[in-house]
matplotlib code that plots the C-alpha trace (Angstrom):
import matplotlib.pyplot as plt

x = [0.1, 1.4, 1.4, 0.3, 2.5, 3.6, 1.3, -1.9, -0.8, -0.7, -3.8, -5.5, -3.7, -5.2, -8.6, -8.1, -7.0, -10.0, -12.2, -15.0, -17.7, -16.1, -15.8, -19.5, -20.8, -19.0, -21.0, -24.2, -23.6, -23.9, -21.0, -18.9, -15.3, -14.3, -15.1, -14.1, -10.6, -10.6, -11.0, -8.2, -6.0, -7.2, -5.6, -7.9, -10.8, -12.5, -12.8, -13.2, -16.3, -18.0, -17.5, -18.8, -22.2, -22.3, -21.7, -23.8, -26.1, -25.8, -23.3, -20.8, -17.6, -14.2, -13.0, -15.2, -14.6, -10.8, -11.0, -13.4, -10.9, -8.2, -9.0, -5.6, -3.7, -1.9, -0.5, 3.2, 2.2, 1.4, 4.2, 5.6, 6.3, 8.2, 10.1, 11.2, 11.6, 9.9, 13.0, 13.7, 10.1, 10.6, 13.7, 11.9, 9.6, 6.8, 4.4, 3.3, 0.5, -0.7, -3.0, -2.3, -5.0, -4.4, -0.4, -0.1, 2.0, -0.1, 1.3, -0.3, 1.7, 1.0, 2.6, 5.8, 5.4, 4.8, 7.8, 10.0, 8.7, 9.0, 12.6, 14.0, 12.1, 14.3, 17.2, 17.1, 16.3, 19.3, 21.2, 20.5, 21.3, 24.4, 25.0, 24.7, 21.6, 20.4, 17.2, 15.8, 12.1, 10.9, 6.8, 4.5, 2.2, 2.5, 2.8, 3.7, 1.6, 2.8, -0.2, 1.6, 4.3, 2.9, 0.8, 4.2, 5.2, 8.4, 9.6, 11.8, 15.4, 16.6, 19.7, 22.4, 21.9, 25.1, 25.6, 26.5, 29.2, 27.8, 29.6, 27.6, 24.5, 24.8, 25.1, 22.4, 20.0, 20.9, 20.4, 17.5, 15.8, 17.1, 15.6, 12.1, 12.3, 13.3, 16.8, 18.7, 21.2, 22.5, 25.6, 23.7, 21.5, 24.2, 25.8, 21.9, 21.5, 25.0, 24.9, 21.1, 22.6, 24.3, 21.7, 19.9, 22.9, 23.5, 22.6, 25.7, 27.1, 25.5, 22.4, 22.4, 23.5, 20.5, 17.6, 16.6, 14.9, 10.9, 11.9, 8.6, 7.9, 5.8, 3.1, 5.4, 7.6, 10.6, 12.4, 11.2, 12.8, 11.4, 15.0, 16.0, 13.2, 13.8, 11.8, 10.4, 12.7, 15.4, 14.3, 15.9, 19.5, 18.8, 18.6, 21.4, 23.2, 22.2, 20.7, 17.0, 15.7, 13.6, 9.7, 8.4, 5.0, 2.4, 1.5, 4.7, 5.8, 3.3, 0.6, -2.9, -3.3, -5.7, -6.4, -9.2, -8.9, -11.1, -9.9, -6.4, -7.7, -9.6, -5.8, -4.1, -6.5, -5.9, -2.0, -2.7, -4.6, -1.8, 0.8, -1.3, -2.2, 1.1, 2.6, 0.2, 2.7, 5.8, 4.2, 8.0, 8.5, 4.6, 5.5, 8.7, 7.2, 4.4, 7.6, 9.3, 6.1, 5.3, 9.0, 8.4, 11.9, 10.2, 9.4, 7.0, 7.1, 4.2, 3.9, 0.7, -2.9, -2.9, -5.1, -7.7, -10.5, -9.8, -7.2, -9.5, -7.9, -11.3, -12.3, -15.1, -16.5, -17.1, -15.4, -14.6, -10.9, -9.7, -9.1, -7.5, -6.7, -10.4, -9.0, -8.4, -11.9, -13.4, -16.0, -15.2, -18.2, -18.7, -19.6, -23.0, -24.5, -24.2, -22.2, -19.7, -16.7, -15.0, -16.3, -16.4, -12.2, -12.0, -13.6, -11.6, -8.4, -9.3, -9.1, -5.2, -2.1, -2.0, -5.6, -4.7, -1.5, -3.3, -5.5, -2.5, -1.3, -4.9, -5.5, -1.9, -1.9, -5.3, -3.8, -0.5, -0.4, 3.4, 4.8, 7.5, 10.6, 9.4, 7.0, 10.3, 11.8, 8.5, 7.9, 11.4, 10.7, 7.6, 7.6, 4.5, 2.6, -0.6, -1.0, -1.5, -4.4, -5.5, -6.4, -7.0, -10.3, -13.0, -15.1, -11.7, -10.1, -10.0, -13.6, -12.9, -10.3, -10.4, -9.9, -6.8, -4.8, -6.0, -4.4, -1.5, -1.3, -2.8, 0.7, 3.2, 2.0, 2.4, 5.1, 3.8, 4.5, 1.7, 1.0, 0.8, -2.6, -3.4, -3.0, -5.2, -7.7, -7.7, -8.3, -11.2, -13.3, -15.7, -14.7, -16.4, -15.1, -11.5, -12.2, -13.1, -10.4, -8.2, -9.4, -9.2, -5.1, -5.6, -7.3, -6.4, -3.4, -5.7, -7.1, -3.9, -2.6, -5.4, -4.3, -1.1, 0.3, 4.5, 6.6, 8.0, 4.0, 2.8, 5.7, 5.0, 1.3, 1.8, 4.1, 1.9, 0.1, -1.6, 0.3, 0.9, 0.1, 3.7]
y = [0.0, 3.2, 6.5, 4.2, 4.3, 0.9, 1.2, 1.5, -1.6, -3.6, -2.5, -3.4, -6.9, -7.2, -6.5, -8.9, -11.5, -11.6, -14.8, -14.7, -14.6, -11.1, -9.8, -10.8, -9.1, -6.2, -6.1, -6.9, -3.4, -5.5, -4.5, -1.0, -0.3, 0.2, -2.7, -4.5, -3.1, -3.9, -7.6, -7.3, -7.9, -11.0, -14.3, -16.6, -17.5, -19.4, -16.3, -14.1, -15.8, -15.8, -12.1, -11.3, -13.2, -11.3, -7.7, -8.4, -5.7, -4.4, -1.1, -2.0, 0.2, -0.7, -0.2, -3.1, -5.6, -5.0, -5.9, -8.7, -10.4, -9.3, -8.5, -8.4, -6.9, -4.1, -1.4, -0.4, 2.8, 2.2, 2.9, -0.4, -1.4, 1.7, 1.2, -2.6, -1.8, -4.1, -5.8, -7.0, -8.3, -10.4, -11.7, -12.8, -15.0, -12.2, -12.2, -9.3, -8.5, -5.4, -2.9, -1.7, 1.1, 2.2, 2.0, 0.4, -2.8, -5.0, -7.1, -10.3, -12.1, -9.1, -11.1, -11.5, -7.8, -7.4, -9.9, -7.6, -4.4, -5.6, -7.0, -3.3, -1.3, -2.9, -2.9, 0.9, 1.1, -0.9, 1.0, 4.4, 2.1, 1.3, 5.6, 5.3, 5.8, 3.8, 2.6, 2.3, 1.1, 0.9, 1.3, 0.5, 3.2, 5.8, 9.0, 9.5, 12.7, 14.2, 12.1, 8.7, 10.2, 11.3, 7.8, 6.1, 8.4, 9.9, 13.3, 14.9, 16.5, 18.3, 18.9, 21.3, 23.8, 25.2, 28.8, 30.2, 33.0, 36.1, 35.0, 31.7, 33.5, 36.3, 32.4, 30.8, 33.7, 34.0, 30.2, 30.1, 32.5, 30.9, 27.6, 29.8, 31.1, 27.2, 28.5, 26.7, 23.9, 20.7, 22.3, 25.0, 22.6, 20.7, 24.0, 25.0, 21.5, 21.7, 25.2, 23.8, 21.0, 23.2, 25.3, 22.4, 21.0, 17.4, 15.3, 15.1, 11.9, 12.1, 13.4, 9.7, 7.6, 8.2, 8.9, 6.7, 7.5, 5.8, 4.8, 4.8, 4.9, 7.8, 7.6, 8.3, 5.4, 7.6, 6.3, 9.2, 9.6, 10.7, 11.4, 12.4, 10.6, 9.3, 7.0, 6.9, 4.8, 6.4, 10.3, 10.2, 9.4, 11.9, 14.3, 13.5, 13.4, 17.0, 16.3, 16.3, 18.9, 18.2, 19.1, 21.5, 20.9, 19.4, 15.9, 15.6, 12.5, 9.9, 10.9, 11.7, 15.7, 17.3, 19.6, 18.6, 18.8, 22.2, 23.7, 23.3, 24.9, 27.2, 28.4, 28.3, 30.5, 32.8, 32.5, 33.3, 37.0, 37.5, 37.4, 39.4, 41.9, 42.4, 42.7, 45.2, 47.9, 46.8, 47.3, 47.4, 43.9, 42.9, 44.6, 42.9, 39.6, 40.1, 40.9, 37.2, 35.4, 37.0, 36.3, 33.0, 32.6, 31.4, 28.1, 25.9, 28.6, 31.0, 33.9, 34.6, 33.0, 33.8, 30.9, 31.3, 33.6, 33.9, 33.3, 32.3, 34.0, 34.3, 30.8, 29.1, 29.4, 32.7, 33.6, 36.1, 37.1, 37.6, 40.8, 42.4, 45.5, 46.4, 46.2, 42.9, 42.2, 45.2, 43.5, 44.1, 44.8, 43.5, 45.1, 45.2, 43.6, 45.6, 48.2, 50.0, 48.7, 51.6, 53.8, 52.0, 51.8, 56.1, 56.3, 53.8, 55.4, 59.2, 58.5, 58.3, 56.6, 57.0, 55.0, 52.5, 51.5, 51.2, 48.6, 46.5, 46.5, 45.6, 43.0, 41.6, 41.6, 39.7, 36.9, 36.2, 32.7, 31.6, 28.3, 27.7, 29.0, 32.4, 32.5, 32.9, 35.6, 37.6, 37.0, 38.5, 41.0, 42.7, 40.9, 38.5, 38.1, 36.0, 37.2, 40.9, 39.5, 36.5, 36.1, 32.3, 32.4, 29.5, 30.1, 30.7, 27.3, 26.4, 25.5, 23.1, 20.9, 18.1, 18.3, 16.6, 19.5, 22.1, 20.8, 20.5, 23.5, 25.1, 23.1, 24.6, 28.3, 28.4, 26.4, 24.0, 20.5, 17.6, 17.3, 21.0, 22.1, 24.5, 22.4, 19.3, 21.9, 22.9, 18.5, 18.3, 21.5, 20.7, 21.1, 24.5, 25.8, 24.6, 26.9, 29.6, 29.4, 29.2, 32.7, 34.3, 33.7, 35.2, 38.3, 41.9, 42.7, 43.7, 40.1, 38.8, 41.2, 40.0, 36.1, 37.1, 35.9, 36.2, 38.1, 34.9, 33.3, 36.8, 36.3, 32.6, 33.8, 36.5, 34.7, 31.2, 30.3, 26.6, 24.1, 24.6, 27.8, 29.4]
z = [0.1, -1.3, 1.0, 4.3, 7.3, 8.8, 12.2, 9.3, 7.4, 10.7, 12.2, 8.5, 9.1, 12.7, 11.5, 8.5, 10.5, 13.6, 13.3, 11.0, 13.0, 14.7, 11.2, 10.3, 13.3, 12.3, 8.7, 10.0, 12.2, 15.6, 16.5, 15.7, 13.9, 16.8, 19.0, 16.2, 16.4, 20.6, 19.7, 18.2, 21.7, 21.7, 21.1, 22.7, 20.1, 22.3, 24.9, 21.7, 20.3, 24.3, 24.3, 20.9, 21.9, 25.0, 23.3, 20.2, 19.5, 23.1, 22.1, 24.7, 25.5, 23.7, 27.0, 28.7, 25.6, 26.1, 30.0, 29.0, 26.8, 29.0, 32.5, 34.1, 31.2, 32.3, 30.1, 29.0, 30.3, 34.2, 36.6, 37.4, 33.7, 33.0, 36.4, 35.3, 31.5, 29.1, 28.5, 31.6, 31.8, 29.2, 30.1, 33.1, 31.1, 30.8, 27.6, 26.2, 23.7, 21.6, 21.5, 17.9, 17.6, 21.2, 20.0, 23.7, 24.7, 26.8, 29.7, 30.4, 33.4, 35.7, 38.9, 37.0, 36.5, 40.3, 41.4, 39.5, 40.5, 44.0, 43.9, 41.8, 43.9, 47.3, 45.6, 45.1, 49.0, 49.8, 47.6, 49.4, 52.5, 51.7, 51.2, 55.0, 56.0, 59.2, 57.4, 54.2, 53.7, 50.2, 50.0, 47.4, 47.3, 44.2, 46.9, 50.3, 51.9, 55.5, 56.9, 56.0, 57.8, 60.9, 60.8, 60.7, 63.9, 61.8, 62.5, 59.8, 59.7, 57.1, 55.0, 56.0, 52.6, 51.1, 49.9, 46.7, 46.0, 44.3, 40.8, 41.3, 42.4, 39.3, 37.8, 38.5, 38.2, 34.5, 34.3, 36.0, 33.7, 30.2, 31.7, 32.1, 28.7, 27.7, 25.7, 28.3, 26.4, 28.2, 29.6, 31.0, 32.5, 34.3, 35.3, 36.9, 38.6, 39.8, 41.6, 43.0, 44.6, 46.3, 47.6, 48.1, 50.7, 51.7, 54.7, 57.0, 58.0, 61.4, 60.4, 58.2, 61.6, 63.0, 60.2, 57.3, 54.1, 52.2, 48.7, 46.2, 42.4, 41.2, 38.6, 35.6, 37.2, 38.3, 41.8, 44.3, 47.8, 51.4, 52.8, 56.9, 58.6, 62.4, 63.6, 67.2, 68.4, 67.2, 68.4, 72.0, 70.0, 67.5, 69.5, 72.3, 69.0, 68.3, 64.7, 65.8, 67.8, 70.9, 70.4, 73.5, 72.5, 74.9, 73.5, 72.0, 73.5, 71.3, 73.6, 72.0, 72.0, 74.3, 71.7, 69.5, 65.9, 65.2, 68.5, 66.7, 63.4, 65.5, 66.6, 63.7, 62.4, 65.3, 64.7, 61.3, 62.1, 64.9, 62.0, 59.4, 62.3, 62.9, 59.5, 58.8, 60.2, 57.8, 54.1, 52.6, 53.9, 52.8, 49.3, 49.0, 50.0, 47.5, 44.6, 45.7, 44.9, 41.9, 40.7, 40.8, 42.8, 46.0, 44.0, 45.7, 49.2, 49.2, 51.1, 50.0, 49.4, 46.1, 44.7, 47.2, 47.7, 51.4, 54.5, 57.0, 60.1, 62.2, 64.0, 62.6, 66.8, 67.7, 70.6, 72.9, 73.6, 70.2, 68.4, 65.1, 63.1, 61.5, 58.3, 58.2, 58.8, 57.3, 54.0, 50.8, 48.8, 45.4, 42.5, 41.1, 38.5, 35.3, 36.5, 34.5, 35.4, 33.3, 35.3, 38.5, 38.1, 36.9, 39.9, 42.3, 40.5, 41.4, 45.1, 44.5, 45.3, 49.3, 49.5, 46.1, 48.4, 51.8, 49.5, 48.5, 51.8, 53.7, 51.3, 50.8, 55.0, 54.9, 52.2, 54.2, 54.8, 54.6, 55.3, 58.5, 57.2, 56.0, 59.1, 61.3, 59.6, 59.4, 63.4, 63.9, 61.6, 63.1, 66.1, 65.9, 69.3, 69.4, 72.7, 71.5, 69.8, 71.5, 75.2, 76.1, 78.4, 79.2, 76.1, 73.4, 74.8, 78.6, 78.3, 75.1, 76.6, 79.5, 82.9, 83.0, 80.5, 83.0, 85.8, 84.0, 82.6, 86.2, 87.7, 84.9, 84.9, 88.6, 88.5, 91.5, 92.4, 92.2, 95.4, 96.3, 97.8, 95.6, 92.9, 94.9, 95.5, 92.2, 90.7, 92.8, 90.9, 88.5, 84.7, 83.9, 87.4, 86.3, 82.9, 84.9, 87.0, 84.7, 82.6, 86.0, 85.7, 82.1, 83.5, 84.6, 86.7, 89.0, 89.3, 89.4, 92.3, 94.3, 93.5, 94.5, 91.6, 91.5, 88.9, 86.9, 87.4, 85.5, 82.9, 82.0, 82.1, 79.7, 77.2, 77.1, 74.2, 73.3, 71.4, 67.8, 67.6, 68.7]

ax = plt.figure().add_subplot(projection="3d")
ax.plot(x, y, z, "-o")
ax.set_aspect("equal")
plt.show()
């Protein structure tokens, strides 16, 4: 056939080689042409004819016919097949078929593929462990999220990042821009990767000696590694060695936190609001962060919730003891339906640059939702103090946690022993009474003076915030 591709020829041959009953069904309009093409993946004539009888005149989908013909077949695009490779699969005795019309290779022995996949994944983990990690575990999933790491009770340590010289920084910026414009050659990509490796840093031998890695294969068949994970049984040794920081959070010992998920969410929103409130006083920092994110140089680190309609800073449950600058809670009226946008914009712009800058600052502050690393920098710069906006009381916190937790906080804040009369008396109170007593501790100076609190006790109370907020 002149002017026909090789694939076209093979497809015509595949159709011509179909069993006669399939061709007759196609000729009689009982199946479609694409249905007939679906039957071409089968090399079992008996099964083909059985399936044909089930689908005649039923308008069955091509996908369904293929699944009935080869229910266990795996496509060569499957992540396991990509990772193992067709040559290795065939060398192990695995059979393949083909779907010429979908231009796919079908793997007919998934058990062989699974065995090869598991062995190669285990080998990848063993190779990593040989590089000095204390342990390496192969995970069969195609993705590992933070929730899985939490369920495994693993703590994370981070590689010690490097720094670039001034010349290297200039080269990095130039190469990054060329890469974004898709004009970087192979040599440039190699140079950029080398500079990125310096910035990313590496784990030290001491870190590796106390931590491990999880190895998995992503949906594209590529090896992915979650490195620098410390098991619960290794945490003490890692802390003693100085490679893992000791957590100061209540409940960080593995026991269930006394703070409910909903309360934790509310406390997180309060912390977000306090940071937003503090950054209102430093518009230059806000604008710098804005430019930083817009430039793309922040990578996956986000400074603002620009992809969201709202960054919640008001708890889901109405409560007292929490206030924000009115610029963070001031509603923004939406344009009326049918408004002349050109006229509305001209009127808005006519209010002047001072008004425009105030609006930018207000909206940027209300969108602030930074990652942990940036939060530390921002909090230091603007001196974020959650207690400037939030005062724990019976309604917003103490009434929403359990009695044993309140007893422990009473002891910690007042620095009292377990058998101190003040503690034993407090422990006998009803939960609501405990919550009210705790609220009094956080009351005004006159109430604290009436209770005879020392300067040290008052300082602890003034600085205290629930776990997870600091």
